[in-house]
N, CA, C and O of each residue as an XYZ file, in Angstrom:
692
protein
N      28.169      7.062    -58.984
C      28.525      8.159    -59.880
C      27.451      8.330    -60.944
O      27.758      8.375    -62.136
N      26.206      8.424    -60.525
C      25.092      8.668    -61.441
C      25.019      7.644    -62.563
O      24.578      7.956    -63.670
N      25.455      6.416    -62.273
C      25.421      5.362    -63.272
C      26.509      5.453    -64.318
O      26.459      4.731    -65.314
N      27.483      6.310    -64.125
C      28.572      6.468    -65.083
C      29.747      5.569    -64.716
O      29.941      5.225    -63.550
N      30.517      5.197    -65.714
C      31.797      4.570    -65.453
C      32.747      5.682    -65.028
O      32.838      6.710    -65.700
N      33.444      5.488    -63.934
C      34.364      6.498    -63.440
C      35.783      6.072    -63.797
O      36.229      4.974    -63.464
N      36.478      6.976    -64.485
C      37.894      6.753    -64.752
C      38.667      7.822    -63.989
O      38.158      8.913    -63.735
N      39.891      7.493    -63.634
C      40.672      8.414    -62.810
C      42.123      8.419    -63.236
O      42.657      7.431    -63.739
N      42.741      9.566    -63.015
C      44.178      9.702    -63.212
C      44.755     10.345    -61.964
O      44.332     11.432    -61.569
N      45.712      9.682    -61.344
C      46.413     10.227    -60.193
C      47.819      9.642    -60.200
O      47.999      8.466    -59.881
N      48.811     10.441    -60.556
C      50.166      9.899    -60.652
C      50.767      9.518    -59.302
O      51.797      8.845    -59.255
N      50.142      9.935    -58.210
C      50.697      9.683    -56.890
C      49.949      8.610    -56.104
O      50.422      8.180    -55.053
N      48.810      8.177    -56.586
C      48.047      7.147    -55.880
C      48.755      5.799    -56.021
O      49.334      5.489    -57.062
N      48.696      5.016    -54.960
C      49.349      3.709    -54.976
C      48.622      2.772    -55.935
O      47.418      2.896    -56.162
N      49.374      1.842    -56.484
C      48.789      0.842    -57.375
C      47.746      0.043    -56.607
O      47.957     -0.336    -55.455
N      46.637     -0.202    -57.252
C      45.561     -0.972    -56.646
C      44.461     -0.136    -56.037
O      43.388     -0.660    -55.737
N      44.698      1.152    -55.844
C      43.659      2.009    -55.259
C      42.409      2.022    -56.129
O      41.296      2.184    -55.629
N      42.601      1.851    -57.438
C      41.454      1.840    -58.344
C      40.549      0.644    -58.065
O      39.334      0.736    -58.244
N      41.116     -0.462    -57.636
C      40.312     -1.640    -57.298
C      39.501     -1.358    -56.043
O      38.311     -1.668    -55.981
N      40.144     -0.773    -55.047
C      39.475     -0.470    -53.786
C      38.372      0.566    -53.955
O      37.371      0.529    -53.240
N      38.549      1.487    -54.891
C      37.573      2.562    -55.071
C      36.588      2.303    -56.197
O      35.631      3.058    -56.369
N      36.812      1.245    -56.965
C      35.865      0.896    -58.023
C      35.916      1.799    -59.238
O      34.896      2.020    -59.892
N      37.092      2.322    -59.548
C      37.244      3.166    -60.728
C      38.196      2.483    -61.705
O      38.914      1.551    -61.343
N      38.193      2.954    -62.931
C      39.159      2.490    -63.921
C      40.249      3.550    -64.013
O      39.976      4.716    -64.296
N      41.448      3.143    -63.779
C      42.573      4.073    -63.774
C      43.163      4.181    -65.172
O      43.296      3.179    -65.874
N      43.517      5.405    -65.579
C      44.216      5.622    -66.846
C      45.618      6.127    -66.536
O      45.883      6.638    -65.448
N      46.501      5.977    -67.499
C      47.924      6.235    -67.286
C      48.332      7.698    -67.416
O      49.441      8.059    -67.023
N      47.463      8.548    -67.959
C      47.867      9.943    -68.157
C      46.660     10.874    -68.121
O      45.521     10.455    -68.324
N      46.938     12.128    -67.861
C      45.890     13.143    -67.910
C      45.318     13.223    -69.318
O      44.110     13.386    -69.490
N      46.169     13.110    -70.315
C      45.722     13.174    -71.705
C      44.712     12.069    -72.010
O      43.709     12.307    -72.684
N      44.981     10.856    -71.510
C      44.044      9.742    -71.717
C      42.719     10.014    -71.027
O      41.658      9.735    -71.585
N      42.771     10.551    -69.829
C      41.546     10.877    -69.106
C      40.725     11.912    -69.865
O      39.514     11.757    -70.017
N      41.377     12.959    -70.337
C      40.674     14.028    -71.056
C      40.064     13.517    -72.353
O      38.950     13.910    -72.702
N      40.759     12.663    -73.064
C      40.276     12.158    -74.349
C      39.056     11.259    -74.187
O      38.211     11.201    -75.080
N      38.952     10.558    -73.061
C      37.864      9.601    -72.855
C      36.658     10.156    -72.120
O      35.559      9.619    -72.260
N      36.829     11.203    -71.350
C      35.810     11.637    -70.397
C      34.717     12.499    -71.014
O      34.977     13.382    -71.832
N      33.497     12.217    -70.599
C      32.364     13.081    -70.923
C      32.262     14.210    -69.901
O      31.866     15.327    -70.234
N      32.624     13.908    -68.657
C      32.649     14.891    -67.580
C      34.001     14.761    -66.892
O      34.402     13.667    -66.497
N      34.696     15.876    -66.751
C      35.982     15.910    -66.060
C      35.771     16.695    -64.775
O      35.479     17.891    -64.805
N      35.922     16.016    -63.654
C      35.770     16.643    -62.348
C      37.133     16.666    -61.678
O      37.776     15.626    -61.537
N      37.572     17.834    -61.269
C      38.923     18.014    -60.726
C      38.904     17.828    -59.213
O      38.066     18.393    -58.510
N      39.853     17.018    -58.729
C      39.978     16.745    -57.296
C      41.456     16.660    -56.939
O      41.980     15.573    -56.696
N      42.124     17.803    -56.908
C      43.546     17.811    -56.551
C      43.863     19.137    -55.870
O      43.107     20.100    -55.995
N      44.979     19.184    -55.150
C      45.381     20.441    -54.521
C      46.001     21.376    -55.550
O      46.391     20.947    -56.636
N      46.089     22.640    -55.207
C      46.798     23.602    -56.049
C      48.253     23.616    -55.607
O      48.571     23.990    -54.478
N      49.126     23.204    -56.513
C      50.562     23.182    -56.268
C      51.235     23.800    -57.493
O      50.566     24.136    -58.470
N      52.535     23.946    -57.439
C      53.252     24.422    -58.625
C      53.006     23.489    -59.804
O      52.922     23.932    -60.950
N      52.893     22.207    -59.517
C      52.669     21.209    -60.569
C      51.270     21.279    -61.173
O      51.093     21.010    -62.361
N      50.276     21.639    -60.361
C      48.894     21.639    -60.860
C      48.400     23.018    -61.293
O      47.324     23.131    -61.881
N      49.165     24.055    -61.013
C      48.732     25.410    -61.421
C      48.570     25.457    -62.943
O      49.483     25.091    -63.683
N      47.402     25.910    -63.398
C      47.067     25.963    -64.832
C      47.251     24.605    -65.516
O      47.612     24.536    -66.691
N      47.002     23.541    -64.777
C      47.116     22.194    -65.320
C      46.155     21.982    -66.486
O      46.432     21.206    -67.400
N      45.029     22.677    -66.442
C      44.074     22.590    -67.538
C      44.013     23.932    -68.245
O      43.486     24.914    -67.721
N      44.566     23.947    -69.450
C      44.601     25.147    -70.271
C      44.221     24.807    -71.695
O      43.629     23.759    -71.951
N      44.550     25.670    -72.607
C      44.152     25.503    -74.010
C      44.518     24.135    -74.590
O      43.675     23.521    -75.244
N      45.741     23.629    -74.378
C      46.057     22.314    -74.965
C      45.181     21.188    -74.411
O      44.792     20.275    -75.140
N      44.879     21.266    -73.121
C      44.048     20.236    -72.511
C      42.598     20.342    -72.991
O      41.948     19.319    -73.210
N      42.089     21.550    -73.156
C      40.715     21.704    -73.663
C      40.633     21.209    -75.101
O      39.614     20.658    -75.517
N      41.693     21.403    -75.844
C      41.745     20.902    -77.218
C      41.695     19.373    -77.244
O      41.164     18.782    -78.184
N      42.245     18.746    -76.223
C      42.281     17.281    -76.148
C      40.959     16.671    -75.689
O      40.746     15.468    -75.841
N      40.069     17.493    -75.127
C      38.800     16.985    -74.603
C      37.785     16.784    -75.723
O      37.927     17.330    -76.817
N      36.767     15.995    -75.430
C      35.654     15.820    -76.359
C      34.939     17.159    -76.535
O      34.894     17.968    -75.608
N      34.387     17.391    -77.710
C      33.708     18.659    -77.989
C      32.497     18.899    -77.084
O      32.115     20.044    -76.846
N      31.898     17.821    -76.582
C      30.726     17.985    -75.719
C      31.031     17.714    -74.252
O      30.112     17.598    -73.441
N      32.307     17.611    -73.903
C      32.704     17.332    -72.520
C      32.401     18.516    -71.613
O      32.400     19.670    -72.041
N      32.146     18.199    -70.356
C      31.868     19.196    -69.337
C      33.007     19.166    -68.318
O      33.427     18.096    -67.879
N      33.499     20.335    -67.949
C      34.528     20.459    -66.922
C      33.883     20.932    -65.628
O      33.122     21.900    -65.630
N      34.183     20.256    -64.525
C      33.712     20.662    -63.199
C      34.939     20.933    -62.342
O      35.795     20.062    -62.185
N      35.029     22.133    -61.788
C      36.132     22.443    -60.878
C      35.579     22.907    -59.544
O      35.074     24.022    -59.410
N      35.688     22.023    -58.557
C      35.368     22.378    -57.178
C      36.617     22.263    -56.311
O      36.525     22.318    -55.085
N      37.785     22.104    -56.937
C      39.035     21.905    -56.197
C      39.653     23.249    -55.834
O      39.415     23.764    -54.741
N      40.434     23.816    -56.730
C      41.089     25.103    -56.526
C      41.079     25.870    -57.831
O      41.236     25.288    -58.905
N      40.894     27.184    -57.736
C      40.745     28.011    -58.921
C      41.949     28.052    -59.829
O      41.794     28.079    -61.050
N      43.134     28.056    -59.277
C      44.335     28.189    -60.071
C      44.692     26.970    -60.904
O      45.642     27.016    -61.686
N      43.953     25.884    -60.753
C      44.219     24.677    -61.530
C      43.783     24.859    -62.982
O      44.338     24.242    -63.891
N      42.789     25.708    -63.182
C      42.233     25.929    -64.522
C      42.625     27.308    -65.028
O      42.481     28.300    -64.312
N      43.115     27.373    -66.246
C      43.381     28.638    -66.930
C      42.019     29.160    -67.387
O      41.503     28.745    -68.425
N      41.448     30.065    -66.608
C      40.066     30.504    -66.835
C      39.871     31.194    -68.185
O      38.900     30.878    -68.871
N      40.737     32.117    -68.603
C      40.534     32.694    -69.937
C      40.550     31.636    -71.041
O      39.780     31.729    -71.997
N      41.424     30.627    -70.916
C      41.456     29.544    -71.906
C      40.173     28.719    -71.848
O      39.687     28.254    -72.879
N      39.628     28.535    -70.655
C      38.361     27.813    -70.503
C      37.231     28.561    -71.196
O      36.463     27.970    -71.955
N      37.132     29.848    -70.938
C      36.088     30.664    -71.576
C      36.224     30.591    -73.093
O      35.234     30.421    -73.805
N      37.439     30.720    -73.574
C      37.678     30.666    -75.022
C      37.296     29.298    -75.584
O      36.737     29.221    -76.678
N      37.587     28.221    -74.858
C      37.260     26.867    -75.327
C      35.749     26.659    -75.425
O      35.262     26.035    -76.368
N      35.018     27.179    -74.456
C      33.553     27.055    -74.506
C      33.004     27.892    -75.654
O      32.156     27.429    -76.417
N      33.490     29.128    -75.775
C      33.011     30.010    -76.847
C      33.297     29.433    -78.232
O      32.511     29.617    -79.162
N      34.425     28.734    -78.364
C      34.807     28.160    -79.655
C      34.151     26.807    -79.916
O      34.314     26.235    -80.993
N      33.409     26.294    -78.934
C      32.778     24.994    -79.096
C      33.742     23.830    -78.932
O      33.438     22.711    -79.345
N      34.902     24.082    -78.334
C      35.890     23.020    -78.108
C      35.459     22.086    -76.999
O      35.762     20.894    -77.035
N      34.742     22.624    -75.996
C      34.163     21.786    -74.954
C      32.716     22.212    -74.764
O      32.313     23.307    -75.154
N      31.951     21.322    -74.158
C      30.522     21.573    -74.029
C      30.147     22.625    -73.004
O      29.162     23.344    -73.173
N      30.934     22.716    -71.940
C      30.613     23.688    -70.907
C      31.403     23.433    -69.651
O      32.279     22.570    -69.610
N      31.076     24.209    -68.605
C      31.804     24.094    -67.351
C      30.935     24.524    -66.188
O      30.083     25.406    -66.299
N      31.184     23.867    -65.071
C      30.636     24.266    -63.777
C      31.816     24.607    -62.891
O      32.652     23.750    -62.605
N      31.890     25.856    -62.456
C      33.053     26.352    -61.735
C      32.621     26.868    -60.370
O      31.776     27.757    -60.266
N      33.215     26.295    -59.320
C      32.913     26.719    -57.957
C      34.076     27.483    -57.330
O      33.926     28.080    -56.264
N      35.224     27.466    -57.984
C      36.421     28.111    -57.454
C      37.098     28.903    -58.561
O      37.134     28.470    -59.712
N      37.625     30.047    -58.211
C      38.302     30.914    -59.175
C      39.709     31.214    -58.679
O      39.971     31.099    -57.481
N      40.620     31.595    -59.570
C      41.987     31.906    -59.148
C      42.054     33.038    -58.128
O      42.890     33.009    -57.226
N      41.193     34.018    -58.263
C      41.119     35.134    -57.322
C      39.685     35.205    -56.823
O      38.747     35.302    -57.614
N      39.520     35.155    -55.503
C      38.180     35.237    -54.920
C      38.167     36.325    -53.860
O      39.033     36.332    -52.985
N      37.216     37.239    -53.912
C      36.249     37.374    -55.000
C      36.949     37.835    -56.270
O      38.001     38.472    -56.215
N      36.356     37.508    -57.414
C      37.002     37.884    -58.680
C      37.015     39.396    -58.861
O      36.127     40.107    -58.390
N      38.040     39.865    -59.552
C      38.124     41.289    -59.881
C      37.143     41.594    -61.012
O      36.844     40.708    -61.813
N      36.653     42.787    -61.094
C      35.703     43.143    -62.164
C      36.263     42.936    -63.569
O      35.497     42.728    -64.510
N      37.600     42.989    -63.727
C      38.188     42.824    -65.060
C      38.601     41.378    -65.360
O      39.195     41.112    -66.405
N      38.291     40.439    -64.452
C      38.596     39.024    -64.712
C      37.789     38.529    -65.901
O      36.638     38.920    -66.093
N      38.404     37.671    -66.689
C      37.753     37.124    -67.894
C      36.434     36.436    -67.562
O      35.468     36.544    -68.318
N      36.391     35.740    -66.453
C      35.173     34.999    -66.094
C      34.043     35.956    -65.726
O      32.880     35.674    -66.015
N      34.363     37.069    -65.101
C      33.339     38.056    -64.737
C      32.757     38.677    -66.000
O      31.539     38.797    -66.134
N      33.620     39.067    -66.918
C      33.149     39.647    -68.180
C      32.308     38.634    -68.950
O      31.252     38.977    -69.483
N      32.769     37.401    -69.008
C      32.038     36.353    -69.739
C      30.685     36.100    -69.091
O      29.666     36.021    -69.777
N      30.676     35.974    -67.783
C      29.424     35.666    -67.085
C      28.445     36.833    -67.149
O      27.230     36.638    -67.143
N      28.981     38.039    -67.208
C      28.125     39.213    -67.306
C      27.467     39.361    -68.667
O      26.509     40.120    -68.811
N      27.972     38.642    -69.672
C      27.429     38.732    -71.032
C      26.966     37.375    -71.550
O      27.155     37.057    -72.724
N      26.363     36.580    -70.679
C      25.938     35.235    -71.067
C      24.832     35.236    -72.113
O      24.884     34.490    -73.091
N      23.837     36.079    -71.895
C      22.646     36.026    -72.740
C      22.992     36.215    -74.215
O      23.567     37.225    -74.621
N      22.624     35.216    -74.990
C      22.852     35.258    -76.424
C      24.245     34.835    -76.849
O      24.530     34.760    -78.044
N      25.128     34.554    -75.876
C      26.487     34.133    -76.232
C      26.571     32.608    -76.261
O      25.634     31.924    -75.850
N      27.676     32.086    -76.739
C      27.901     30.630    -76.732
C      28.024     30.095    -75.319
O      27.932     28.888    -75.096
N      28.230     30.985    -74.367
C      28.368     30.568    -72.973
C      27.016     30.351    -72.296
O      26.934     29.672    -71.272
N      25.977     30.916    -72.856
C      24.642     30.830    -72.259
C      24.227     29.372    -72.122
O      24.142     28.651    -73.116
N      23.969     28.939    -70.897
C      23.594     27.566    -70.629
C      24.770     26.605    -70.599
O      24.591     25.406    -70.385
N      25.969     27.123    -70.811
C      27.168     26.269    -70.835
C      28.176     26.633    -69.749
O      29.181     25.942    -69.583
N      27.920     27.693    -69.020
C      28.833     28.120    -67.966
C      28.031     28.386    -66.705
O      27.139     29.233    -66.680
N      28.369     27.642    -65.658
C      27.705     27.818    -64.365
C      28.779     28.181    -63.348
O      29.792     27.493    -63.225
N      28.547     29.255    -62.633
C      29.438     29.682    -61.557
C      28.685     29.594    -60.245
O      27.527     30.000    -60.150
N      29.352     29.062    -59.240
C      28.788     29.058    -57.895
C      29.808     29.712    -56.965
O      30.996     29.755    -57.285
N      29.356     30.222    -55.817
C      30.222     31.041    -54.959
C      31.106     30.253    -53.990
O      31.032     30.464    -52.779
N      31.935     29.354    -54.504
C      32.846     28.548    -53.690
C      32.096     27.901    -52.525
O      32.489     28.017    -51.364
N      31.020     27.227    -52.869
C      30.178     26.615    -51.836
C      29.847     25.159    -52.131
O      28.887     24.628    -51.573
N      30.613     24.502    -52.991
C      30.306     23.120    -53.352
C      30.339     22.197    -52.145
O      29.664     21.168    -52.138
N      31.098     22.540    -51.148
C      31.194     21.710    -49.949
C      29.957     21.836    -49.073
O      29.718     20.985    -48.216
N      29.178     22.872    -49.274
C      28.111     23.219    -48.355
C      26.932     22.252    -48.451
O      26.203     22.228    -49.443
N      26.769     21.471    -47.412
C      25.632     20.557    -47.304
C      25.453     20.230    -45.824
O      26.378     20.436    -45.037
N      24.298     19.731    -45.433
C      24.136     19.323    -44.028
C      25.175     18.274    -43.617
O      25.658     18.276    -42.484
N      25.511     17.380    -44.551
C      26.483     16.329    -44.240
C      27.873     16.903    -44.005
O      28.569     16.482    -43.081
N      28.287     17.868    -44.839
C      29.625     18.429    -44.664
C      29.699     19.289    -43.405
O      30.744     19.325    -42.755
N      28.631     19.974    -43.050
C      28.622     20.755    -41.810
C      28.751     19.828    -40.605
O      29.494     20.128    -39.671
N      28.041     18.712    -40.617
C      28.144     17.737    -39.523
C      29.555     17.148    -39.479
O      30.112     16.944    -38.400
N      30.129     16.876    -40.648
C      31.472     16.326    -40.721
C      32.489     17.318    -40.163
O      33.404     16.921    -39.443
N      32.343     18.587    -40.481
C      33.260     19.614    -39.978
C      33.188     19.704    -38.453
O      34.217     19.825    -37.788
N      31.984     19.646    -37.907
C      31.846     19.680    -36.448
C      32.481     18.446    -35.810
O      33.182     18.562    -34.805
N      32.244     17.275    -36.380
C      32.802     16.029    -35.851
C      34.328     16.068    -35.890
O      34.981     15.701    -34.913
N      34.898     16.506    -37.006
C      36.354     16.562    -37.124
C      36.968     17.558    -36.146
O      38.047     17.309    -35.608
N      36.297     18.677    -35.911
C      36.801     19.658    -34.948
C      36.847     19.065    -33.547
O      37.823     19.266    -32.824
N      35.812     18.341    -33.156
C      35.785     17.704    -31.840
C      36.851     16.621    -31.750
O      37.547     16.524    -30.739
N      36.990     15.806    -32.793
C      38.016     14.760    -32.798
C      39.414     15.370    -32.663
O      40.253     14.838    -31.937
N      39.665     16.471    -33.351
C      40.964     17.133    -33.288
C      41.228     17.666    -31.884
O      42.327     17.500    -31.354
N      40.233     18.303    -31.281
C      40.389     18.818    -29.919
C      40.625     17.679    -28.939
O      41.477     17.795    -28.058
N      39.894     16.591    -29.071
C      40.060     15.451    -28.171
C      41.450     14.823    -28.329
O      42.063     14.428    -27.337
N      41.939     14.728    -29.542
C      43.268     14.173    -29.785
C      44.327     15.018    -29.078
O      45.262     14.481    -28.483
N      44.175     16.332    -29.144
C      45.135     17.209    -28.484
C      45.041     17.076    -26.970
O      46.061     16.984    -26.285
N      43.821     17.065    -26.450
C      43.654     16.968    -25.004
C      44.106     15.605    -24.475
O      44.675     15.521    -23.386
N      43.860     14.557    -25.225
C      44.197     13.206    -24.781
C      45.671     12.878    -25.001
O      46.333     12.358    -24.103
N      46.195     13.184    -26.214
C      47.543     12.746    -26.590
C      48.545     13.885    -26.729
O      49.743     13.643    -26.874
N      48.068     15.112    -26.688
C      48.971     16.242    -26.794
C      49.484     16.515    -28.194
O      50.511     17.173    -28.359
N      48.787     16.022    -29.200
C      49.251     16.281    -30.567
C      48.083     16.718    -31.452
O      46.917     16.430    -31.186
N      48.457     17.425    -32.514
C      47.476     17.880    -33.497
C      47.783     17.208    -34.819
O      48.941     17.143    -35.229
N      46.758     16.709    -35.488
C      46.976     15.963    -36.729
C      46.967     16.832    -37.977
O      47.367     16.372    -39.047
N      46.525     18.066    -37.866
C      46.365     18.884    -39.069
C      46.804     20.326    -38.879
O      46.234     21.234    -39.484
N      47.795     20.540    -38.057
C      48.288     21.880    -37.791
C      49.062     22.407    -38.993
O      49.951     21.727    -39.504
N      48.731     23.609    -39.445
C      49.393     24.171    -40.617
C      50.123     25.474    -40.331
O      50.789     26.009    -41.217
N      50.015     25.998    -39.112
C      50.579     27.328    -38.889
C      51.526     27.415    -37.699
O      51.719     28.509    -37.168
N      52.116     26.328    -37.264
C      53.078     26.437    -36.174
C      53.513     25.090    -35.654
O      52.860     24.507    -34.788
N      54.620     24.590    -36.186
C      55.099     23.269    -35.780
C      55.351     23.187    -34.281
O      55.174     22.129    -33.678
N      55.765     24.305    -33.672
C      56.076     24.295    -32.238
C      54.849     24.003    -31.387
O      54.987     23.631    -30.221
N      53.654     24.164    -31.942
C      52.425     23.870    -31.213
C      51.931     22.449    -31.451
O      50.951     22.027    -30.837
N      52.582     21.716    -32.316
C      52.082     20.404    -32.709
C      52.084     19.393    -31.573
O      51.273     18.466    -31.579
N      52.973     19.546    -30.601
C      52.949     18.649    -29.448
C      52.932     19.489    -28.185
O      53.592     20.524    -28.088
N      52.176     19.023    -27.246
C      52.035     19.728    -25.967
C      53.298     19.543    -25.145
O      53.829     18.437    -25.046
N      53.765     20.607    -24.569
C      54.951     20.519    -23.722
C      54.512     20.145    -22.313
O      53.507     20.638    -21.801
N      55.304     19.247    -21.693
C      54.985     18.710    -20.376
C      55.135     19.687    -19.315
O      54.899     19.373    -18.149
């Protein structure tokens, strides 16, 4: 982790996972936000995580902390994020995912990004086009997983990651 101490918060991870992964676990999101210089989000978008990071959470972060979101756009309250950066509450953000993709022209992030020059956001807000996964390694991994999934179905008649039709999950004899 670039020589950094990694701390993590996951209310659903089993006890001891921090030992196996070499991280220091904290007991709450608030503790993680208060201690972290860089907050990188790695969770699914659920009812529980929607807008999980908003104005109160940005207020709890260090003034020079950086937020990285490559998980899902709806986890971060984007207007609150823009306001936190503009107010100097956090140091900046790198955002690869937005609540609506492609963003609408009237989205707060589009307006903010369109007026970076000379603003408090200049050099503190980086947007990428939902491509954080894109690397030669991830492309090879995607191909390998697709072949493994096809082989599992052909060999055992089951699919391990089917999301659109339970009736197809097992092959009928």
